[in-house]
C-alpha positions, 0 to 999 in steps of 0.5 A: 584774980584780984579783988578789983576784978572780983568786985567788978564781976559781982557788980556785973552779975547784980546788974544783969540779975535784975535786967538781962538786957542791960548793957554791961561792959566786960569786967575783964577786958573792958572791950565789949558788952557781956552776952547773956543767955537764959536757960529756964529749968522749972522755976529757976533761970540759969543766967550765963554771962560771957565775953566773946573777946576774952572768954570771961564767963560767969553764971547765976541762978534766979529762983522764980518761986521767991519772987 
């Protein structure tokens, strides 16, 4: 994976970490907005980011106890 795509994936994750309803285009295929699914686990949210077209996937954890 090249650095440009990695940087775009990181930027998408940063945006969606702050606002899960933001419309962020898939950094891989640029054809559709990423789908966001939150899974709550105690004081942590696992935020799953995925593209229904190309299958790109990323996940991040948000620790609610630090907010």
